[in-house]
Backbone as XML, in Angstrom:
<?xml version="1.0"?>
<chain id="A" units="angstrom">
  <residue number="1" name="UNK">
    <atom name="N" x="0.847" y="-1.174" z="0.000"/>
    <atom name="CA" x="0.000" y="0.000" z="0.000"/>
    <atom name="C" x="0.897" y="1.242" z="0.000"/>
  </residue>
  <residue number="2" name="UNK">
    <atom name="N" x="0.616" y="2.168" z="-0.891"/>
    <atom name="CA" x="1.397" y="3.401" z="-0.961"/>
    <atom name="C" x="0.989" y="4.341" z="0.174"/>
  </residue>
  <residue number="3" name="UNK">
    <atom name="N" x="1.814" y="5.359" z="0.400"/>
    <atom name="CA" x="1.485" y="6.362" z="1.421"/>
    <atom name="C" x="0.165" y="7.052" z="1.110"/>
  </residue>
  <residue number="4" name="UNK">
    <atom name="N" x="-0.048" y="7.338" z="-0.167"/>
    <atom name="CA" x="-1.282" y="8.017" z="-0.572"/>
    <atom name="C" x="-2.491" y="7.122" z="-0.299"/>
  </residue>
  <residue number="5" name="UNK">
    <atom name="N" x="-2.391" y="5.845" z="-0.635"/>
    <atom name="CA" x="-3.494" y="4.905" z="-0.375"/>
    <atom name="C" x="-3.739" y="4.758" z="1.124"/>
  </residue>
  <residue number="6" name="UNK">
    <atom name="N" x="-2.654" y="4.700" z="1.885"/>
    <atom name="CA" x="-2.790" y="4.600" z="3.338"/>
    <atom name="C" x="-3.514" y="5.828" z="3.884"/>
  </residue>
  <residue number="7" name="UNK">
    <atom name="N" x="-3.111" y="7.006" z="3.429"/>
    <atom name="CA" x="-3.728" y="8.253" z="3.893"/>
    <atom name="C" x="-5.208" y="8.298" z="3.527"/>
  </residue>
  <residue number="8" name="UNK">
    <atom name="N" x="-5.536" y="7.890" z="2.312"/>
    <atom name="CA" x="-6.941" y="7.883" z="1.888"/>
    <atom name="C" x="-7.753" y="6.890" z="2.709"/>
  </residue>
  <residue number="9" name="UNK">
    <atom name="N" x="-7.177" y="5.725" z="2.967"/>
    <atom name="CA" x="-7.846" y="4.715" z="3.782"/>
    <atom name="C" x="-8.068" y="5.225" z="5.205"/>
  </residue>
  <residue number="10" name="UNK">
    <atom name="N" x="-7.059" y="5.877" z="5.757"/>
    <atom name="CA" x="-7.180" y="6.398" z="7.117"/>
    <atom name="C" x="-8.219" y="7.517" z="7.185"/>
  </residue>
  <residue number="11" name="UNK">
    <atom name="N" x="-8.293" y="8.335" z="6.156"/>
    <atom name="CA" x="-9.335" y="9.367" z="6.113"/>
    <atom name="C" x="-10.719" y="8.724" z="6.167"/>
  </residue>
  <residue number="12" name="UNK">
    <atom name="N" x="-10.915" y="7.655" z="5.403"/>
    <atom name="CA" x="-12.210" y="6.955" z="5.411"/>
    <atom name="C" x="-12.504" y="6.370" z="6.790"/>
  </residue>
  <residue number="13" name="UNK">
    <atom name="N" x="-11.481" y="5.817" z="7.424"/>
    <atom name="CA" x="-11.657" y="5.263" z="8.779"/>
    <atom name="C" x="-12.062" y="6.347" z="9.766"/>
  </residue>
  <residue number="14" name="UNK">
    <atom name="N" x="-11.452" y="7.530" z="9.651"/>
    <atom name="CA" x="-11.791" y="8.599" z="10.590"/>
    <atom name="C" x="-13.210" y="9.112" z="10.362"/>
  </residue>
  <residue number="15" name="UNK">
    <atom name="N" x="-13.678" y="9.083" z="9.126"/>
    <atom name="CA" x="-15.069" y="9.470" z="8.849"/>
    <atom name="C" x="-16.024" y="8.458" z="9.480"/>
  </residue>
  <residue number="16" name="UNK">
    <atom name="N" x="-15.761" y="7.169" z="9.273"/>
    <atom name="CA" x="-16.602" y="6.126" z="9.881"/>
    <atom name="C" x="-16.587" y="6.241" z="11.402"/>
  </residue>
  <residue number="17" name="UNK">
    <atom name="N" x="-15.412" y="6.532" z="11.948"/>
    <atom name="CA" x="-15.284" y="6.679" z="13.391"/>
    <atom name="C" x="-16.112" y="7.869" z="13.882"/>
  </residue>
  <residue number="18" name="UNK">
    <atom name="N" x="-16.034" y="8.989" z="13.186"/>
    <atom name="CA" x="-16.799" y="10.177" z="13.576"/>
    <atom name="C" x="-18.298" y="9.880" z="13.580"/>
  </residue>
  <residue number="19" name="UNK">
    <atom name="N" x="-18.762" y="9.165" z="12.574"/>
    <atom name="CA" x="-20.182" y="8.799" z="12.507"/>
    <atom name="C" x="-20.553" y="7.898" z="13.678"/>
  </residue>
  <residue number="20" name="UNK">
    <atom name="N" x="-19.698" y="6.936" z="13.989"/>
    <atom name="CA" x="-19.955" y="6.037" z="15.125"/>
    <atom name="C" x="-19.967" y="6.814" z="16.439"/>
  </residue>
  <residue number="21" name="UNK">
    <atom name="N" x="-19.093" y="7.799" z="16.573"/>
    <atom name="CA" x="-19.055" y="8.633" z="17.783"/>
    <atom name="C" x="-20.344" y="9.439" z="17.903"/>
  </residue>
  <residue number="22" name="UNK">
    <atom name="N" x="-20.793" y="10.023" z="16.816"/>
    <atom name="CA" x="-22.029" y="10.817" z="16.837"/>
    <atom name="C" x="-23.208" y="9.939" z="17.247"/>
  </residue>
  <residue number="23" name="UNK">
    <atom name="N" x="-23.297" y="8.757" z="16.653"/>
    <atom name="CA" x="-24.391" y="7.840" z="16.996"/>
    <atom name="C" x="-24.301" y="7.395" z="18.453"/>
  </residue>
  <residue number="24" name="UNK">
    <atom name="N" x="-23.106" y="7.111" z="18.896"/>
    <atom name="CA" x="-22.902" y="6.668" z="20.272"/>
    <atom name="C" x="-23.245" y="7.794" z="21.247"/>
  </residue>
  <residue number="25" name="UNK">
    <atom name="N" x="-22.811" y="8.998" z="20.949"/>
    <atom name="CA" x="-23.107" y="10.152" z="21.799"/>
    <atom name="C" x="-24.604" y="10.412" z="21.881"/>
  </residue>
  <residue number="26" name="UNK">
    <atom name="N" x="-25.270" y="10.271" z="20.758"/>
    <atom name="CA" x="-26.711" y="10.530" z="20.713"/>
    <atom name="C" x="-27.497" y="9.565" z="21.586"/>
  </residue>
  <residue number="27" name="UNK">
    <atom name="N" x="-26.926" y="8.408" z="21.859"/>
    <atom name="CA" x="-27.653" y="7.413" z="22.654"/>
    <atom name="C" x="-27.394" y="7.539" z="24.159"/>
  </residue>
  <residue number="28" name="UNK">
    <atom name="N" x="-26.568" y="8.506" z="24.554"/>
    <atom name="CA" x="-26.330" y="8.719" z="25.985"/>
    <atom name="C" x="-27.574" y="9.326" z="26.642"/>
  </residue>
  <residue number="29" name="UNK">
    <atom name="N" x="-27.631" y="9.200" z="27.963"/>
    <atom name="CA" x="-28.755" y="9.741" z="28.726"/>
    <atom name="C" x="-28.895" y="11.245" z="28.502"/>
  </residue>
  <residue number="30" name="UNK">
    <atom name="N" x="-30.031" y="11.779" z="28.929"/>
    <atom name="CA" x="-30.266" y="13.217" z="28.810"/>
    <atom name="C" x="-30.098" y="13.939" z="30.140"/>
  </residue>
  <residue number="31" name="UNK">
    <atom name="N" x="-29.133" y="13.530" z="30.931"/>
    <atom name="CA" x="-28.848" y="14.210" z="32.192"/>
    <atom name="C" x="-27.842" y="15.329" z="31.928"/>
  </residue>
  <residue number="32" name="UNK">
    <atom name="N" x="-27.754" y="16.315" z="32.820"/>
    <atom name="CA" x="-26.758" y="17.386" z="32.616"/>
    <atom name="C" x="-25.330" y="16.842" z="32.505"/>
  </residue>
  <residue number="33" name="UNK">
    <atom name="N" x="-25.022" y="15.829" z="33.310"/>
    <atom name="CA" x="-23.673" y="15.245" z="33.277"/>
    <atom name="C" x="-23.398" y="14.560" z="31.940"/>
  </residue>
  <residue number="34" name="UNK">
    <atom name="N" x="-24.363" y="13.809" z="31.473"/>
    <atom name="CA" x="-24.195" y="13.099" z="30.201"/>
    <atom name="C" x="-24.107" y="14.076" z="29.033"/>
  </residue>
  <residue number="35" name="UNK">
    <atom name="N" x="-24.823" y="15.186" z="29.121"/>
    <atom name="CA" x="-24.770" y="16.180" z="28.044"/>
    <atom name="C" x="-23.363" y="16.775" z="27.917"/>
  </residue>
  <residue number="36" name="UNK">
    <atom name="N" x="-22.689" y="16.963" z="29.054"/>
    <atom name="CA" x="-21.310" y="17.468" z="29.021"/>
    <atom name="C" x="-20.415" y="16.470" z="28.294"/>
  </residue>
  <residue number="37" name="UNK">
    <atom name="N" x="-20.516" y="15.206" z="28.680"/>
    <atom name="CA" x="-19.701" y="14.174" z="28.033"/>
    <atom name="C" x="-20.059" y="14.032" z="26.560"/>
  </residue>
  <residue number="38" name="UNK">
    <atom name="N" x="-21.349" y="14.087" z="26.257"/>
    <atom name="CA" x="-21.796" y="13.980" z="24.862"/>
    <atom name="C" x="-21.152" y="15.069" z="24.012"/>
  </residue>
  <residue number="39" name="UNK">
    <atom name="N" x="-21.189" y="16.286" z="24.515"/>
    <atom name="CA" x="-20.632" y="17.414" z="23.776"/>
    <atom name="C" x="-19.122" y="17.265" z="23.588"/>
  </residue>
  <residue number="40" name="UNK">
    <atom name="N" x="-18.417" y="16.942" z="24.664"/>
    <atom name="CA" x="-16.962" y="16.805" z="24.591"/>
    <atom name="C" x="-16.552" y="15.656" z="23.668"/>
  </residue>
  <residue number="41" name="UNK">
    <atom name="N" x="-17.233" y="14.527" z="23.812"/>
    <atom name="CA" x="-16.915" y="13.353" z="22.996"/>
    <atom name="C" x="-17.168" y="13.625" z="21.517"/>
  </residue>
  <residue number="42" name="UNK">
    <atom name="N" x="-18.284" y="14.270" z="21.227"/>
    <atom name="CA" x="-18.617" y="14.564" z="19.828"/>
    <atom name="C" x="-17.603" y="15.527" z="19.223"/>
  </residue>
  <residue number="43" name="UNK">
    <atom name="N" x="-17.229" y="16.543" z="19.972"/>
    <atom name="CA" x="-16.250" y="17.513" z="19.457"/>
    <atom name="C" x="-14.898" y="16.859" z="19.179"/>
  </residue>
  <residue number="44" name="UNK">
    <atom name="N" x="-14.382" y="16.157" z="20.179"/>
    <atom name="CA" x="-13.045" y="15.569" z="19.997"/>
    <atom name="C" x="-13.066" y="14.421" z="18.995"/>
  </residue>
  <residue number="45" name="UNK">
    <atom name="N" x="-14.110" y="13.606" z="19.033"/>
    <atom name="CA" x="-14.194" y="12.442" z="18.145"/>
    <atom name="C" x="-14.343" y="12.788" z="16.677"/>
  </residue>
  <residue number="46" name="UNK">
    <atom name="N" x="-15.001" y="13.912" z="16.397"/>
    <atom name="CA" x="-15.154" y="14.327" z="15.000"/>
    <atom name="C" x="-13.973" y="15.174" z="14.526"/>
  </residue>
  <residue number="47" name="UNK">
    <atom name="N" x="-13.271" y="15.771" z="15.468"/>
    <atom name="CA" x="-12.127" y="16.616" z="15.131"/>
    <atom name="C" x="-10.915" y="15.815" z="14.656"/>
  </residue>
  <residue number="48" name="UNK">
    <atom name="N" x="-10.839" y="14.560" z="15.064"/>
    <atom name="CA" x="-9.699" y="13.713" z="14.674"/>
    <atom name="C" x="-9.568" y="13.681" z="13.152"/>
  </residue>
  <residue number="49" name="UNK">
    <atom name="N" x="-10.629" y="13.293" z="12.487"/>
    <atom name="CA" x="-10.606" y="13.163" z="11.033"/>
    <atom name="C" x="-10.512" y="14.489" z="10.312"/>
  </residue>
  <residue number="50" name="UNK">
    <atom name="N" x="-11.170" y="15.516" z="10.860"/>
    <atom name="CA" x="-11.118" y="16.834" z="10.223"/>
    <atom name="C" x="-9.682" y="17.353" z="10.187"/>
  </residue>
  <residue number="51" name="UNK">
    <atom name="N" x="-8.983" y="17.197" z="11.291"/>
    <atom name="CA" x="-7.591" y="17.660" z="11.337"/>
    <atom name="C" x="-6.665" y="16.771" z="10.519"/>
  </residue>
  <residue number="52" name="UNK">
    <atom name="N" x="-6.947" y="15.473" z="10.493"/>
    <atom name="CA" x="-6.127" y="14.586" z="9.668"/>
    <atom name="C" x="-6.302" y="14.931" z="8.187"/>
  </residue>
  <residue number="53" name="UNK">
    <atom name="N" x="-7.523" y="15.205" z="7.791"/>
    <atom name="CA" x="-7.776" y="15.591" z="6.400"/>
    <atom name="C" x="-7.022" y="16.879" z="6.069"/>
  </residue>
  <residue number="54" name="UNK">
    <atom name="N" x="-7.067" y="17.838" z="6.985"/>
    <atom name="CA" x="-6.325" y="19.081" z="6.771"/>
    <atom name="C" x="-4.824" y="18.814" z="6.668"/>
  </residue>
  <residue number="55" name="UNK">
    <atom name="N" x="-4.328" y="17.898" z="7.488"/>
    <atom name="CA" x="-2.898" y="17.560" z="7.437"/>
    <atom name="C" x="-2.520" y="17.052" z="6.054"/>
  </residue>
  <residue number="56" name="UNK">
    <atom name="N" x="-3.369" y="16.217" z="5.482"/>
    <atom name="CA" x="-3.080" y="15.651" z="4.165"/>
    <atom name="C" x="-3.130" y="16.684" z="3.052"/>
  </residue>
  <residue number="57" name="UNK">
    <atom name="N" x="-3.695" y="17.832" z="3.329"/>
    <atom name="CA" x="-3.772" y="18.894" z="2.329"/>
    <atom name="C" x="-2.962" y="20.118" z="2.763"/>
  </residue>
  <residue number="58" name="UNK">
    <atom name="N" x="-2.044" y="19.908" z="3.665"/>
    <atom name="CA" x="-1.264" y="21.018" z="4.219"/>
    <atom name="C" x="-0.302" y="21.586" z="3.183"/>
  </residue>
  <residue number="59" name="UNK">
    <atom name="N" x="0.137" y="22.787" z="3.461"/>
    <atom name="CA" x="0.999" y="23.494" z="2.516"/>
    <atom name="C" x="2.480" y="23.325" z="2.791"/>
  </residue>
  <residue number="60" name="UNK">
    <atom name="N" x="2.790" y="22.792" z="3.952"/>
    <atom name="CA" x="4.207" y="22.642" z="4.299"/>
    <atom name="C" x="4.369" y="21.483" z="5.272"/>
  </residue>
  <residue number="61" name="UNK">
    <atom name="N" x="5.581" y="20.971" z="5.400"/>
    <atom name="CA" x="5.830" y="19.915" z="6.384"/>
    <atom name="C" x="5.508" y="20.370" z="7.809"/>
  </residue>
  <residue number="62" name="UNK">
    <atom name="N" x="5.787" y="21.632" z="8.109"/>
    <atom name="CA" x="5.501" y="22.165" z="9.446"/>
    <atom name="C" x="3.994" y="22.154" z="9.713"/>
  </residue>
  <residue number="63" name="UNK">
    <atom name="N" x="3.214" y="22.570" z="8.735"/>
    <atom name="CA" x="1.752" y="22.568" z="8.872"/>
    <atom name="C" x="1.240" y="21.134" z="9.024"/>
  </residue>
  <residue number="64" name="UNK">
    <atom name="N" x="1.804" y="20.216" z="8.236"/>
    <atom name="CA" x="1.433" y="18.802" z="8.335"/>
    <atom name="C" x="1.677" y="18.289" z="9.750"/>
  </residue>
  <residue number="65" name="UNK">
    <atom name="N" x="2.864" y="18.565" z="10.267"/>
    <atom name="CA" x="3.233" y="18.112" z="11.608"/>
    <atom name="C" x="2.276" y="18.677" z="12.655"/>
  </residue>
  <residue number="66" name="UNK">
    <atom name="N" x="1.944" y="19.955" z="12.543"/>
    <atom name="CA" x="1.031" y="20.574" z="13.511"/>
    <atom name="C" x="-0.353" y="19.943" z="13.474"/>
  </residue>
  <residue number="67" name="UNK">
    <atom name="N" x="-0.860" y="19.665" z="12.286"/>
    <atom name="CA" x="-2.190" y="19.051" z="12.168"/>
    <atom name="C" x="-2.187" y="17.622" z="12.702"/>
  </residue>
  <residue number="68" name="UNK">
    <atom name="N" x="-1.101" y="16.907" z="12.491"/>
    <atom name="CA" x="-0.986" y="15.548" z="13.040"/>
    <atom name="C" x="-0.969" y="15.613" z="14.563"/>
  </residue>
  <residue number="69" name="UNK">
    <atom name="N" x="-0.254" y="16.597" z="15.117"/>
    <atom name="CA" x="-0.227" y="16.770" z="16.572"/>
    <atom name="C" x="-1.630" y="17.040" z="17.110"/>
  </residue>
  <residue number="70" name="UNK">
    <atom name="N" x="-2.396" y="17.849" z="16.400"/>
    <atom name="CA" x="-3.766" y="18.144" z="16.828"/>
    <atom name="C" x="-4.609" y="16.876" z="16.758"/>
  </residue>
  <residue number="71" name="UNK">
    <atom name="N" x="-4.482" y="16.119" z="15.679"/>
    <atom name="CA" x="-5.225" y="14.855" z="15.549"/>
    <atom name="C" x="-4.878" y="13.906" z="16.687"/>
  </residue>
  <residue number="72" name="UNK">
    <atom name="N" x="-3.599" y="13.833" z="17.029"/>
    <atom name="CA" x="-3.149" y="12.986" z="18.132"/>
    <atom name="C" x="-3.782" y="13.433" z="19.448"/>
  </residue>
  <residue number="73" name="UNK">
    <atom name="N" x="-3.781" y="14.725" z="19.700"/>
    <atom name="CA" x="-4.385" y="15.253" z="20.921"/>
    <atom name="C" x="-5.877" y="14.986" z="20.996"/>
  </residue>
  <residue number="74" name="UNK">
    <atom name="N" x="-6.562" y="15.164" z="19.878"/>
    <atom name="CA" x="-8.012" y="14.925" z="19.842"/>
    <atom name="C" x="-8.322" y="13.443" z="20.039"/>
  </residue>
  <residue number="75" name="UNK">
    <atom name="N" x="-7.493" y="12.580" z="19.474"/>
    <atom name="CA" x="-7.690" y="11.135" z="19.653"/>
    <atom name="C" x="-7.491" y="10.751" z="21.113"/>
  </residue>
  <residue number="76" name="UNK">
    <atom name="N" x="-6.479" y="11.318" z="21.732"/>
    <atom name="CA" x="-6.223" y="11.044" z="23.145"/>
    <atom name="C" x="-7.383" y="11.529" z="24.015"/>
  </residue>
  <residue number="77" name="UNK">
    <atom name="N" x="-7.888" y="12.713" z="23.722"/>
    <atom name="CA" x="-9.033" y="13.243" z="24.467"/>
    <atom name="C" x="-10.267" y="12.365" z="24.270"/>
  </residue>
  <residue number="78" name="UNK">
    <atom name="N" x="-10.486" y="11.907" z="23.062"/>
    <atom name="CA" x="-11.629" y="11.038" z="22.780"/>
    <atom name="C" x="-11.538" y="9.752" z="23.586"/>
  </residue>
  <residue number="79" name="UNK">
    <atom name="N" x="-10.340" y="9.176" z="23.645"/>
    <atom name="CA" x="-10.157" y="7.962" z="24.445"/>
    <atom name="C" x="-10.476" y="8.239" z="25.914"/>
  </residue>
  <residue number="80" name="UNK">
    <atom name="N" x="-10.117" y="9.397" z="26.395"/>
    <atom name="CA" x="-10.403" y="9.796" z="27.776"/>
    <atom name="C" x="-11.912" y="9.807" z="28.039"/>
  </residue>
  <residue number="81" name="UNK">
    <atom name="N" x="-12.676" y="10.463" z="27.161"/>
    <atom name="CA" x="-14.133" y="10.536" z="27.346"/>
    <atom name="C" x="-14.767" y="9.155" z="27.228"/>
  </residue>
  <residue number="82" name="UNK">
    <atom name="N" x="-14.285" y="8.346" z="26.309"/>
    <atom name="CA" x="-14.807" y="6.980" z="26.181"/>
    <atom name="C" x="-14.512" y="6.163" z="27.436"/>
  </residue>
  <residue number="83" name="UNK">
    <atom name="N" x="-13.341" y="6.363" z="28.008"/>
    <atom name="CA" x="-12.988" y="5.654" z="29.240"/>
    <atom name="C" x="-13.941" y="6.035" z="30.378"/>
  </residue>
  <residue number="84" name="UNK">
    <atom name="N" x="-14.253" y="7.313" z="30.488"/>
    <atom name="CA" x="-15.183" y="7.754" z="31.533"/>
    <atom name="C" x="-16.554" y="7.124" z="31.327"/>
  </residue>
  <residue number="85" name="UNK">
    <atom name="N" x="-17.044" y="7.140" z="30.105"/>
    <atom name="CA" x="-18.350" y="6.534" z="29.804"/>
    <atom name="C" x="-18.330" y="5.053" z="30.141"/>
  </residue>
  <residue number="86" name="UNK">
    <atom name="N" x="-17.240" y="4.391" z="29.797"/>
    <atom name="CA" x="-17.102" y="2.964" z="30.088"/>
    <atom name="C" x="-17.075" y="2.720" z="31.603"/>
  </residue>
  <residue number="87" name="UNK">
    <atom name="N" x="-16.309" y="3.519" z="32.328"/>
    <atom name="CA" x="-16.202" y="3.358" z="33.785"/>
    <atom name="C" x="-17.537" y="3.616" z="34.485"/>
  </residue>
  <residue number="88" name="UNK">
    <atom name="N" x="-18.324" y="4.538" z="33.954"/>
    <atom name="CA" x="-19.631" y="4.845" z="34.536"/>
    <atom name="C" x="-20.702" y="3.824" z="34.141"/>
  </residue>
  <residue number="89" name="UNK">
    <atom name="N" x="-20.348" y="2.917" z="33.231"/>
    <atom name="CA" x="-21.306" y="1.932" z="32.702"/>
    <atom name="C" x="-22.541" y="2.594" z="32.089"/>
  </residue>
  <residue number="90" name="UNK">
    <atom name="N" x="-22.338" y="3.731" z="31.457"/>
    <atom name="CA" x="-23.445" y="4.435" z="30.822"/>
    <atom name="C" x="-23.824" y="3.812" z="29.488"/>
  </residue>
  <residue number="91" name="UNK">
    <atom name="N" x="-22.865" y="3.200" z="28.856"/>
    <atom name="CA" x="-23.116" y="2.625" z="27.537"/>
    <atom name="C" x="-22.168" y="1.453" z="27.369"/>
  </residue>
  <residue number="92" name="UNK">
    <atom name="N" x="-22.707" y="0.323" z="27.049"/>
    <atom name="CA" x="-21.848" y="-0.859" z="26.912"/>
    <atom name="C" x="-21.584" y="-1.220" z="25.459"/>
  </residue>
  <residue number="93" name="UNK">
    <atom name="N" x="-22.595" y="-1.069" z="24.604"/>
    <atom name="CA" x="-22.408" y="-1.482" z="23.216"/>
    <atom name="C" x="-21.437" y="-0.548" z="22.501"/>
  </residue>
  <residue number="94" name="UNK">
    <atom name="N" x="-20.557" y="-1.106" z="21.804"/>
    <atom name="CA" x="-19.517" y="-0.548" z="20.925"/>
    <atom name="C" x="-18.463" y="0.344" z="21.589"/>
  </residue>
  <residue number="95" name="UNK">
    <atom name="N" x="-18.474" y="0.531" z="22.895"/>
    <atom name="CA" x="-17.444" y="1.351" z="23.542"/>
    <atom name="C" x="-16.069" y="0.708" z="23.384"/>
  </residue>
  <residue number="96" name="UNK">
    <atom name="N" x="-15.981" y="-0.588" z="23.583"/>
    <atom name="CA" x="-14.685" y="-1.270" z="23.450"/>
    <atom name="C" x="-14.149" y="-1.143" z="22.022"/>
  </residue>
  <residue number="97" name="UNK">
    <atom name="N" x="-15.034" y="-1.274" z="21.039"/>
    <atom name="CA" x="-14.615" y="-1.142" z="19.639"/>
    <atom name="C" x="-14.147" y="0.283" z="19.343"/>
  </residue>
  <residue number="98" name="UNK">
    <atom name="N" x="-14.887" y="1.263" z="19.869"/>
    <atom name="CA" x="-14.494" y="2.654" z="19.654"/>
    <atom name="C" x="-13.146" y="2.949" z="20.308"/>
  </residue>
  <residue number="99" name="UNK">
    <atom name="N" x="-12.935" y="2.418" z="21.506"/>
    <atom name="CA" x="-11.655" y="2.630" z="22.190"/>
    <atom name="C" x="-10.518" y="1.947" z="21.435"/>
  </residue>
  <residue number="100" name="UNK">
    <atom name="N" x="-10.768" y="0.773" z="20.894"/>
    <atom name="CA" x="-9.743" y="0.070" z="20.116"/>
    <atom name="C" x="-9.359" y="0.899" z="18.885"/>
  </residue>
  <residue number="101" name="UNK">
    <atom name="N" x="-10.370" y="1.406" z="18.191"/>
    <atom name="CA" x="-10.110" y="2.198" z="16.983"/>
    <atom name="C" x="-9.364" y="3.488" z="17.319"/>
  </residue>
  <residue number="102" name="UNK">
    <atom name="N" x="-9.797" y="4.186" z="18.358"/>
    <atom name="CA" x="-9.139" y="5.452" z="18.683"/>
    <atom name="C" x="-7.705" y="5.215" z="19.159"/>
  </residue>
  <residue number="103" name="UNK">
    <atom name="N" x="-7.459" y="4.105" z="19.804"/>
    <atom name="CA" x="-6.087" y="3.795" z="20.220"/>
    <atom name="C" x="-5.213" y="3.465" z="19.013"/>
  </residue>
  <residue number="104" name="UNK">
    <atom name="N" x="-5.797" y="2.881" z="17.993"/>
    <atom name="CA" x="-5.042" y="2.667" z="16.751"/>
    <atom name="C" x="-4.703" y="4.008" z="16.109"/>
  </residue>
  <residue number="105" name="UNK">
    <atom name="N" x="-5.664" y="4.942" z="16.131"/>
    <atom name="CA" x="-5.388" y="6.283" z="15.609"/>
    <atom name="C" x="-4.240" y="6.927" z="16.387"/>
  </residue>
  <residue number="106" name="UNK">
    <atom name="N" x="-4.276" y="6.790" z="17.712"/>
    <atom name="CA" x="-3.216" y="7.370" z="18.548"/>
    <atom name="C" x="-1.858" y="6.805" z="18.138"/>
  </residue>
  <residue number="107" name="UNK">
    <atom name="N" x="-1.782" y="5.502" z="17.966"/>
    <atom name="CA" x="-0.516" y="4.868" z="17.570"/>
    <atom name="C" x="-0.058" y="5.364" z="16.199"/>
  </residue>
  <residue number="108" name="UNK">
    <atom name="N" x="-0.980" y="5.452" z="15.263"/>
    <atom name="CA" x="-0.641" y="5.910" z="13.906"/>
    <atom name="C" x="-0.158" y="7.355" z="13.930"/>
  </residue>
  <residue number="109" name="UNK">
    <atom name="N" x="-0.901" y="8.225" z="14.618"/>
    <atom name="CA" x="-0.527" y="9.641" z="14.647"/>
    <atom name="C" x="0.770" y="9.863" z="15.416"/>
  </residue>
  <residue number="110" name="UNK">
    <atom name="N" x="0.979" y="9.074" z="16.455"/>
    <atom name="CA" x="2.223" y="9.193" z="17.217"/>
    <atom name="C" x="3.411" y="8.814" z="16.327"/>
  </residue>
  <residue number="111" name="UNK">
    <atom name="N" x="3.275" y="7.706" z="15.625"/>
    <atom name="CA" x="4.330" y="7.272" z="14.704"/>
    <atom name="C" x="4.530" y="8.313" z="13.605"/>
  </residue>
  <residue number="112" name="UNK">
    <atom name="N" x="3.415" y="8.802" z="13.046"/>
    <atom name="CA" x="3.459" y="9.799" z="11.983"/>
    <atom name="C" x="4.154" y="11.071" z="12.458"/>
  </residue>
  <residue number="113" name="UNK">
    <atom name="N" x="3.837" y="11.488" z="13.676"/>
    <atom name="CA" x="4.445" y="12.692" z="14.238"/>
    <atom name="C" x="5.949" y="12.506" z="14.395"/>
  </residue>
  <residue number="114" name="UNK">
    <atom name="N" x="6.355" y="11.340" z="14.876"/>
    <atom name="CA" x="7.784" y="11.059" z="15.037"/>
    <atom name="C" x="8.480" y="11.075" z="13.672"/>
  </residue>
  <residue number="115" name="UNK">
    <atom name="N" x="7.814" y="10.519" z="12.663"/>
    <atom name="CA" x="8.393" y="10.480" z="11.314"/>
    <atom name="C" x="8.548" y="11.885" z="10.749"/>
  </residue>
  <residue number="116" name="UNK">
    <atom name="N" x="7.574" y="12.760" z="10.997"/>
    <atom name="CA" x="7.626" y="14.097" z="10.403"/>
    <atom name="C" x="8.698" y="14.965" z="11.035"/>
  </residue>
  <residue number="117" name="UNK">
    <atom name="N" x="9.232" y="14.552" z="12.166"/>
    <atom name="CA" x="10.327" y="15.321" z="12.762"/>
    <atom name="C" x="11.550" y="15.313" z="11.858"/>
  </residue>
  <residue number="118" name="UNK">
    <atom name="N" x="11.654" y="14.273" z="11.011"/>
    <atom name="CA" x="12.820" y="14.154" z="10.138"/>
    <atom name="C" x="12.480" y="14.373" z="8.662"/>
  </residue>
  <residue number="119" name="UNK">
    <atom name="N" x="11.293" y="14.889" z="8.395"/>
    <atom name="CA" x="10.912" y="15.119" z="6.989"/>
    <atom name="C" x="11.846" y="16.153" z="6.356"/>
  </residue>
  <residue number="120" name="UNK">
    <atom name="N" x="12.286" y="15.833" z="5.193"/>
    <atom name="CA" x="13.060" y="16.764" z="4.391"/>
    <atom name="C" x="12.058" y="17.480" z="3.493"/>
  </residue>
  <residue number="121" name="UNK">
    <atom name="N" x="12.081" y="18.797" z="3.473"/>
    <atom name="CA" x="11.080" y="19.542" z="2.710"/>
    <atom name="C" x="11.111" y="19.200" z="1.222"/>
  </residue>
  <residue number="122" name="UNK">
    <atom name="N" x="12.214" y="18.717" z="0.724"/>
    <atom name="CA" x="12.280" y="18.359" z="-0.696"/>
    <atom name="C" x="11.528" y="17.063" z="-0.982"/>
  </residue>
  <residue number="123" name="UNK">
    <atom name="N" x="11.349" y="16.238" z="0.040"/>
    <atom name="CA" x="10.657" y="14.962" z="-0.134"/>
    <atom name="C" x="9.196" y="15.022" z="0.287"/>
  </residue>
  <residue number="124" name="UNK">
    <atom name="N" x="8.741" y="16.178" z="0.722"/>
    <atom name="CA" x="7.373" y="16.305" z="1.217"/>
    <atom name="C" x="6.395" y="16.126" z="0.066"/>
  </residue>
  <residue number="125" name="UNK">
    <atom name="N" x="5.428" y="15.218" z="0.269"/>
    <atom name="CA" x="4.447" y="14.943" z="-0.782"/>
    <atom name="C" x="3.054" y="15.230" z="-0.259"/>
  </residue>
  <residue number="126" name="UNK">
    <atom name="N" x="2.274" y="15.868" z="-1.081"/>
    <atom name="CA" x="0.904" y="16.207" z="-0.718"/>
    <atom name="C" x="-0.038" y="15.136" z="-1.227"/>
  </residue>
  <residue number="127" name="UNK">
    <atom name="N" x="-1.154" y="14.989" z="-0.551"/>
    <atom name="CA" x="-2.154" y="13.992" z="-0.940"/>
    <atom name="C" x="-2.869" y="14.425" z="-2.190"/>
  </residue>
</chain>
């Protein structure tokens, strides 16, 4: 698989993940506490893919690196909110799958971020 194919595949995964997060958030209780988690989870969970997409269309290696860092941070935050929901036993269906997927994103973005530290601007390729 080429880098471009990998990036396109990962973009599709982040879109599917965002949709799953929205659906999962919508099924949470309607208490004030749950509304806070719903809002935070939806924001961070949908931001992962939006920032990754921006990274793939960035204008410079520095911009790419910054967007990957943001995606990594949003993925980490999403895992945090999912962990709280799991610990509270508010929702059992698909939480483990969502946590598995977001942890894969964290690993990918972490590796990607480490790789971009050594990017040579002459070798930088846009999606």
